[in-house]
SETORFI-21810 format. One line per 2 residues: their letters; for each residue y, x, z of N, C-alpha, C, O, CB. Coordinates in nm, 4 decimals, decimal comma, padded with zeros to 6 digits. Each point is the difference from the previous one (the first is absolute). Glycine has a CB too. Example, Ala and Ser with C-alpha at 12.3 -4.5 7.8 and 13.67 -1.06 7.14 Angstrom:
2
AS> -00,5690/01,3190/00,7800/00,1190/-00,0890/00,0000/00,1200/00,0900/00,0000/-00,0019/00,1036/00,0665/-00,1154/-00,2928/00,0581; 00,2223/00,1542/-00,1966/00,1190/00,0820/00,0060/00,1090/-00,0770/00,0730/00,1108/00,0509/00,0169/-00,1736/00,0675/-00,2314 $
This chain:
99
ML> -00,1192/00,0871/-00,0003/00,1234/-00,1057/-00,0115/00,1283/00,1076/00,0036/00,1016/-00,0242/-00,0652/-00,2241/-00,2128/00,2095; 00,1102/00,3499/-00,0679/00,1322/00,0911/00,0044/00,0307/00,0375/-00,1442/00,1141/-00,0047/-00,0461/-00,1640/00,1106/00,2833 $
FG> -00,0598/-00,0679/-00,3076/00,0180/00,0569/-00,1439/00,0717/-00,1225/-00,0830/00,0855/00,0209/-00,0861/-00,3160/00,1488/00,0957; 00,1869/-00,2917/00,0256/00,0559/-00,1192/-00,0826/00,1432/-00,0164/00,0426/00,0890/-00,0155/-00,0837/-00,3154/-00,1097/00,0652 $
QL> 00,2507/00,1285/00,1541/00,1531/-00,0090/00,0380/00,0855/00,1142/-00,0672/00,1012/-00,0292/-00,0638/-00,1677/-00,0730/00,2952; 00,0253/00,2308/-00,2164/00,0571/00,1241/-00,0662/00,0213/-00,0164/-00,1321/00,1122/00,0308/-00,0404/-00,2145/00,1007/00,1855 $
LT> 00,0051/-00,1816/-00,2411/00,0207/-00,0129/-00,1144/00,0972/-00,1082/-00,0373/00,0740/00,0133/-00,0975/-00,2812/00,0858/00,0842; 00,2082/-00,2273/00,1047/00,0876/-00,1068/-00,0343/00,1553/00,0655/00,0255/00,0905/-00,0125/-00,0825/-00,2827/-00,1931/00,1537 $
MV> 00,2032/00,2616/00,0294/00,1372/00,0696/00,0412/00,0574/00,0933/-00,0886/00,1222/00,0132/-00,0072/-00,1911/-00,0329/00,2184; -00,0251/00,0978/-00,2919/00,0476/00,1072/-00,1061/00,0255/-00,0811/-00,1304/00,0879/00,0374/-00,0776/-00,2317/00,1689/00,1799 $
FL> 00,0634/-00,3240/-00,1294/00,0292/-00,0602/-00,1119/00,1366/-00,0940/00,0097/00,0860/-00,0057/-00,0880/-00,3445/00,0255/00,0416; 00,2597/-00,0794/00,1500/00,1315/-00,0966/00,0267/00,1163/00,0793/00,0022/00,0933/-00,0348/-00,0724/-00,2114/-00,1259/00,2104 $
FG> 00,1293/00,2622/-00,0670/00,1246/00,0967/00,0408/00,0388/00,1162/-00,0938/00,1150/00,0359/-00,0253/-00,1845/-00,0828/00,2556; -00,0644/00,1090/-00,2857/00,0116/00,1131/-00,0825/-00,0111/-00,0178/-00,1528/00,0575/00,0686/-00,0844/-00,1431/00,0388/00,2791 $
RC> -00,0011/-00,2149/-00,2169/-00,0361/-00,0239/-00,1503/-00,0020/00,1334/-00,0831/-00,1019/00,0691/00,0002/00,2130/-00,3038/00,0141; -00,0214/00,2643/-00,0715/-00,0270/00,1127/-00,1070/00,0593/00,1367/00,0515/00,0153/00,0991/-00,0714/-00,0030/-00,2747/-00,1292 $
ES> 00,0190/00,1671/00,3343/00,0589/00,1282/00,0403/-00,1011/00,0889/00,0579/00,0352/00,1091/00,0449/00,1763/-00,2169/-00,0051; -00,3578/00,0637/-00,0362/-00,0920/00,0881/00,0562/-00,1274/-00,0013/-00,1072/-00,0016/-00,0928/-00,0809/00,0911/00,0457/00,3442 $
PV> -00,1712/00,1226/-00,2664/-00,1367/00,0096/-00,0757/-00,0620/-00,1305/00,0201/-00,0209/-00,0726/-00,0973/-00,0176/00,3225/00,1308; 00,0046/-00,2885/00,0950/-00,0700/-00,1242/00,0306/00,0532/-00,1193/-00,0397/-00,0740/-00,0846/-00,0501/00,0023/00,1911/00,2159 $
GR> 00,2024/-00,1290/-00,1497/00,0818/-00,0935/-00,0493/-00,0077/-00,0389/-00,1530/-00,0122/-00,1134/-00,0464/00,1427/00,1954/00,2313; -00,1203/00,0405/-00,2540/-00,0075/-00,0047/-00,1573/-00,1443/-00,0581/-00,0271/-00,0149/-00,0996/-00,0708/00,1805/00,3175/00,0218 $
NV> -00,2740/-00,1500/00,1097/-00,1215/-00,0497/-00,0323/-00,0297/-00,1428/00,0323/-00,0557/-00,0733/-00,0817/-00,0037/00,2937/00,1060; 00,0935/-00,2572/00,0853/-00,0103/-00,1321/00,0304/00,0759/-00,0855/-00,0878/-00,0555/-00,1066/-00,0266/00,0154/00,1714/00,2426 $
LY> 00,1572/-00,0436/-00,2694/00,0701/-00,0762/-00,0747/-00,0710/-00,0092/-00,1436/-00,0065/-00,1027/-00,0676/00,2155/00,1634/00,2110; -00,2629/00,0686/-00,1789/-00,0567/00,0149/-00,1246/-00,1335/-00,0987/-00,0047/-00,0190/-00,0700/-00,0994/00,1203/00,3258/00,0800 $
CI> -00,1744/-00,2573/00,1094/-00,1186/-00,0733/00,0237/00,0283/-00,1627/-00,0188/-00,0593/-00,0798/-00,0726/-00,0212/00,2797/00,2396; 00,1761/-00,2182/-00,0890/00,0487/-00,1662/-00,0121/00,0385/-00,0176/-00,1255/-00,0382/-00,1048/-00,0521/00,1269/00,0704/00,2707 $
RR> -00,0174/00,1141/-00,2891/00,0517/-00,0464/-00,1379/-00,1162/00,0097/-00,1055/-00,0113/-00,0853/-00,0881/00,2561/00,1692/00,1439; -00,3245/00,0150/-00,0451/-00,1107/00,0369/-00,0852/-00,1121/-00,1090/-00,0038/-00,0469/-00,0428/-00,1054/00,1018/00,2850/00,1572 $
FN> -00,0935/-00,2832/00,0731/-00,1158/-00,0840/00,0245/00,0537/-00,1473/00,0227/-00,0825/-00,0901/00,0154/-00,0559/00,2924/00,0893; 00,2817/-00,2310/-00,1021/00,0407/-00,1406/00,0049/-00,0457/-00,0391/00,1322/-00,0547/-00,1097/00,0117/00,0410/00,0573/-00,2592 $
AV> 00,0313/00,1387/00,3636/-00,0426/-00,0226/00,1288/00,1351/-00,0339/00,0908/00,1128/00,0014/-00,0492/-00,3316/00,1619/00,0088; 00,1957/-00,1893/00,1579/00,0909/00,0006/00,1177/-00,0444/00,1083/00,1025/-00,1067/00,0591/-00,0160/00,1527/-00,3104/-00,0175 $
LS> 00,0389/00,2781/00,1424/-00,0103/00,0953/00,0975/-00,1391/-00,0269/00,0823/-00,0776/00,0919/00,0262/00,3471/-00,0705/-00,0187; -00,2916/-00,1524/00,0288/-00,1180/-00,0338/00,0624/-00,1323/00,0250/-00,0738/-00,1036/00,0252/00,0615/00,2459/-00,1818/00,0443 $
DI> -00,1359/00,1492/-00,2333/-00,1138/00,0339/-00,0832/-00,0268/00,1556/00,0132/-00,1172/00,0324/00,0194/00,1719/-00,2313/-00,1849; 00,0248/00,2822/00,1586/-00,0106/00,1455/00,0014/-00,0673/00,0334/00,1414/-00,0879/00,0856/00,0102/00,3051/-00,0462/-00,1721 $
LS> -00,1682/-00,1149/00,2714/-00,0425/00,0071/00,1310/-00,1486/-00,0262/00,0281/-00,0675/00,0653/00,0796/00,2935/-00,1272/-00,0359; -00,2728/-00,0493/-00,1242/-00,1178/-00,0717/00,0293/-00,1290/00,0903/-00,0573/00,0172/00,0819/-00,0903/00,1232/-00,3230/00,0793 $
EE> -00,2506/00,2217/00,0626/-00,1379/00,0709/-00,0473/-00,0440/-00,0481/-00,1550/-00,0846/00,0582/-00,0679/-00,0031/-00,0562/00,3366; 00,1517/-00,1026/-00,3034/-00,0329/-00,0623/-00,1488/00,1039/00,0942/-00,1011/-00,0018/-00,0266/-00,1202/-00,0586/-00,2634/00,2111 $
FD> 00,1311/00,3760/-00,0523/00,0780/00,0645/-00,0889/-00,0954/00,0893/-00,0932/00,0128/00,0009/-00,1224/00,1898/-00,0100/00,2921; -00,2894/00,0765/-00,1084/-00,1012/00,0885/-00,0856/-00,0483/-00,0965/-00,1190/00,0004/00,0380/-00,1171/-00,0931/00,1149/00,3338 $
AL> 00,0543/-00,2711/-00,1800/-00,0650/-00,0941/-00,0872/00,0957/-00,0361/-00,1228/-00,0353/-00,0092/-00,1175/-00,1001/-00,0838/00,3234; 00,2601/00,0749/-00,1559/00,1197/-00,0229/-00,0888/00,0246/00,1044/-00,0963/00,0354/-00,0339/-00,1129/00,0616/-00,0855/00,2868 $
IW> -00,1091/00,2287/-00,1486/00,0152/00,1284/-00,0545/-00,1322/00,0138/-00,1138/00,0144/00,0006/-00,1222/00,1171/00,1031/00,3667; -00,2414/-00,0945/-00,1827/-00,1226/-00,0205/-00,0916/00,0065/-00,0845/-00,0885/-00,0314/00,0398/-00,1122/-00,0829/00,0121/00,2576 $
KH> 00,1504/-00,1769/-00,1328/00,0153/-00,0995/-00,0968/00,0885/00,0362/-00,1068/-00,0406/-00,0127/-00,1155/-00,0047/-00,1400/00,2796; 00,1670/00,1985/-00,1404/00,0940/00,0297/-00,0886/-00,0425/00,1317/-00,0842/00,0225/00,0111/-00,1206/00,1497/-00,1291/00,2794 $
AS> -00,2319/00,2094/-00,0853/-00,0645/00,1222/-00,0600/-00,1141/-00,0209/-00,1091/-00,0076/00,0463/-00,1138/00,0618/00,0541/00,3370; -00,1278/-00,1720/-00,1639/-00,1407/-00,0250/-00,0761/00,0099/-00,0840/-00,1080/-00,1043/-00,0081/-00,0649/-00,0125/00,0304/00,2583 $
KD> 00,2197/-00,0946/-00,2375/00,0206/-00,0787/-00,1108/00,0010/00,0926/-00,1376/-00,0441/-00,0441/-00,1061/00,1771/-00,1273/00,2668; -00,0846/00,2882/-00,1489/00,0126/00,0996/-00,1078/-00,0919/00,0908/-00,0284/00,0196/00,0775/-00,0937/00,1697/-00,1009/00,1362 $
IS> -00,3234/00,0302/00,0452/-00,0777/00,1170/-00,0087/-00,1262/-00,0673/-00,0493/-00,0245/-00,1198/00,0143/00,1378/00,2740/00,1732; -00,1980/-00,0570/-00,2523/-00,1231/-00,0408/-00,0357/-00,1120/00,0230/00,0988/00,0108/00,0785/00,0942/00,0732/-00,0431/-00,3098 $
NE> -00,1965/-00,1099/00,1892/-00,1138/00,0072/00,0920/-00,0423/00,1562/00,0463/-00,0233/00,0380/00,1148/-00,0581/-00,2665/-00,2358; 00,0784/00,3135/-00,0131/-00,0302/00,1209/00,0203/00,1152/00,0938/00,0933/-00,0260/00,0874/00,0827/-00,1140/-00,1332/-00,3126 $
QE> 00,2565/00,0022/00,1919/00,1041/00,0590/00,1039/-00,0136/-00,0257/00,1388/00,0285/00,0887/00,0804/00,1150/-00,1081/-00,2461; -00,1885/-00,1044/00,2075/-00,0120/-00,0546/00,1344/-00,1209/00,0749/00,0395/00,0019/00,0459/00,1142/00,1063/-00,2843/-00,1425 $
QS> -00,2102/00,2590/-00,0420/-00,1189/00,0657/00,0477/00,0308/00,1553/00,0368/-00,0496/00,0602/00,0952/-00,0945/-00,2281/-00,2441; 00,2320/00,2182/00,0584/00,0358/00,1450/00,0267/00,0851/00,0118/00,1136/-00,0136/00,0987/00,0723/-00,0029/-00,0450/-00,3016 $
AS> 00,1029/-00,1407/00,2556/00,0898/-00,0150/00,1155/-00,0905/-00,0066/00,1312/00,0240/00,0744/00,0951/00,1595/-00,2023/-00,2430; -00,2769/00,0463/00,1492/-00,0930/-00,0151/00,1023/-00,0700/00,1162/00,0344/-00,0023/00,0392/00,1167/-00,0149/-00,2500/-00,1808 $
LL> -00,0472/00,2766/-00,0376/-00,0842/00,1133/00,0194/00,1224/00,1295/00,0468/-00,0352/00,0896/00,0768/-00,1851/-00,1879/-00,2822; 00,3420/00,0941/00,1574/00,0590/00,1108/00,0361/00,0627/-00,0296/00,1521/00,0357/00,0985/00,0646/00,0057/-00,0291/-00,3292 $
KE> -00,0292/-00,1823/00,3147/00,0196/-00,0346/00,1323/-00,1071/00,0356/00,0831/00,0265/00,0522/00,1083/00,1056/-00,2187/-00,1787; -00,2602/00,1452/00,0350/-00,1175/00,0332/00,0800/-00,0032/00,1542/-00,0098/-00,0223/00,0551/00,1078/-00,1133/-00,2820/-00,1522 $
CI> 00,1505/00,2961/-00,0466/-00,0088/00,1457/00,0075/00,0929/00,0620/00,0835/-00,0371/00,0870/00,0787/-00,0428/-00,0914/-00,2852; 00,2319/-00,0411/00,1961/00,0898/00,0352/00,0801/-00,0428/-00,0134/00,1624/00,0153/00,0961/00,0753/00,1411/-00,1604/-00,2783 $
LL> -00,1999/-00,0368/00,2399/-00,0403/-00,0444/00,1239/-00,1369/00,0909/00,0558/-00,0204/00,0235/00,1191/00,1285/-00,2745/-00,1914; -00,1849/00,2903/-00,0260/-00,1061/00,0888/00,0315/00,0499/00,1509/00,0234/-00,0400/00,0647/00,0968/-00,1128/-00,2230/-00,2341 $
RD> 00,2323/00,2044/00,0536/00,0905/00,1421/-00,0134/00,0756/-00,0036/00,1397/00,0147/00,1123/00,0483/00,0358/-00,1056/-00,3357; -00,0050/-00,1005/00,3546/00,0764/-00,0100/00,1120/-00,0736/-00,0206/00,1233/00,0553/00,0001/00,1100/00,1079/-00,0769/-00,2499 $
SV> -00,2960/00,0578/00,1214/-00,1104/-00,0273/00,0925/00,0283/-00,1483/00,0801/-00,0391/-00,0211/00,1148/00,0001/00,3008/-00,0857; 00,0962/-00,3544/-00,0919/00,0111/-00,1455/00,0378/-00,1361/-00,0602/-00,0222/-00,0379/-00,0661/00,0967/00,2860/00,0475/-00,1603 $
LT> -00,3316/00,0237/-00,0374/-00,1159/-00,0281/-00,0386/-00,1008/00,1361/-00,0011/00,0489/00,1120/-00,0151/00,0713/-00,3158/-00,1136; -00,2361/00,1875/00,1426/-00,0923/00,0942/-00,0055/-00,1131/-00,0496/-00,0848/-00,0342/-00,1173/-00,0146/00,1078/00,2054/00,2309 $
LP> -00,1328/00,0322/-00,2766/-00,1314/-00,0010/-00,0631/-00,0862/00,0976/00,0479/00,0475/00,0985/00,0566/00,0464/-00,1810/-00,2415; -00,2244/00,0686/00,1694/-00,0823/00,1218/00,0377/00,0471/00,1207/-00,0747/00,0635/-00,0193/-00,1037/-00,2623/-00,1229/00,1489 $
EI> 00,1752/00,2652/-00,0047/00,0455/00,1108/-00,0511/-00,0603/00,0280/-00,1271/-00,0745/00,0978/-00,0063/00,1196/-00,0264/00,2195; -00,0249/-00,1418/-00,3163/-00,0220/-00,0087/-00,1550/00,1106/00,0680/-00,0466/-00,0271/00,1013/-00,0645/-00,0920/-00,3168/00,0452 $
FT> 00,2497/00,1859/00,0350/00,1132/00,0574/-00,0652/00,0898/00,0660/00,0968/00,0194/-00,0385/00,1153/-00,0361/-00,1286/-00,2880; 00,0685/00,2673/00,1170/00,0943/00,0906/00,0877/00,1343/-00,0482/-00,0104/00,0209/-00,0783/-00,0927/-00,1550/00,2784/00,0611 $
VT> 00,2285/-00,1707/00,1057/00,1443/-00,0257/-00,0215/00,0481/00,0350/-00,1342/00,0766/-00,0737/-00,0620/-00,0443/00,1120/00,2932; -00,0833/00,0911/-00,2844/00,0293/00,0441/-00,1346/-00,0296/-00,1110/-00,0854/00,0888/-00,0545/-00,0656/-00,1356/00,2883/00,1093 $
DI> -00,0779/-00,2720/-00,0468/-00,0657/-00,0884/-00,0822/00,0842/-00,1212/-00,0181/00,0284/-00,0452/-00,1109/-00,2441/00,1344/00,1819; 00,2556/-00,1414/00,0453/00,0729/-00,1265/00,0205/00,1487/00,0166/-00,0748/00,0450/-00,0900/-00,0709/-00,1796/00,0420/00,3143 $
ER> 00,1977/00,1593/-00,2220/00,1188/00,0433/-00,0607/-00,0169/00,0044/-00,1407/00,0897/-00,0460/-00,0705/-00,0301/00,1673/00,2600; -00,1635/-00,0719/-00,2415/-00,0168/00,0101/-00,1723/-00,0137/-00,1346/-00,0380/00,0583/-00,0362/-00,1021/-00,1841/00,2594/00,0768 $
II> 00,0481/-00,3163/00,1000/-00,0071/-00,1514/-00,0649/00,1321/-00,0612/00,0153/00,0393/-00,0728/-00,0911/-00,2835/00,0319/00,1498; 00,3211/00,0610/00,0479/00,1397/-00,0588/00,0067/00,0774/00,0513/-00,1147/00,0651/-00,0816/-00,0651/-00,0677/00,0655/00,3140 $
SE> 00,0042/00,1435/-00,2828/00,0650/00,0615/-00,1105/-00,0516/-00,0591/-00,1255/00,0823/-00,0240/-00,0883/-00,0488/00,2307/00,2150; -00,1434/-00,2301/-00,1443/-00,0544/-00,0444/-00,1435/00,0310/-00,1555/-00,0041/00,0186/-00,0507/-00,1106/-00,2261/00,2380/00,0927 $
IC> 00,2135/-00,2605/00,1241/00,0424/-00,1475/-00,0090/00,1382/-00,0112/-00,0418/00,0371/-00,0832/-00,0828/-00,1908/00,0197/00,2581; 00,2421/00,1598/-00,1095/00,1463/00,0036/-00,0323/00,0273/00,0349/-00,1309/00,0916/-00,0566/-00,0597/-00,0468/00,1113/00,2722 $
SV> -00,1283/00,0517/-00,2781/00,0533/00,0485/-00,1366/-00,0637/-00,0851/-00,1080/00,0244/00,0258/-00,1178/00,0057/00,2171/00,1982; -00,1141/-00,3475/-00,0456/-00,0692/-00,0872/-00,1267/00,1028/-00,0848/-00,0398/00,0583/-00,0644/00,0872/-00,2983/00,0535/-00,0113 $
S> 00,2761/-00,0017/-00,2060/00,1061/-00,1000/-00,0366/-00,0448/-00,1383/-00,0017/00,0789/-00,0900/-00,0288/00,0217/00,2570/-00,1010 $
């Protein structure tokens, strides 16, 4: 709740005078949202809905694989010791370099 109050204060009183205020204002305009949308847990779903309308199924799968690889690299997820961190970094690099 404290973060929400801070964000509200920054937006209402700072608007474009701070990076946070500019980012909040950008999101509100870009996604046709209101401040309470940005503070809600459903905001991720709103962003995903907006972003996913222009991507192919293949791009969505690549993004999902990339996310999982980053989580593996950062030890948030684990696998049996089949892949080293170097292997995971190579996979990430390959995913990012495919057009």
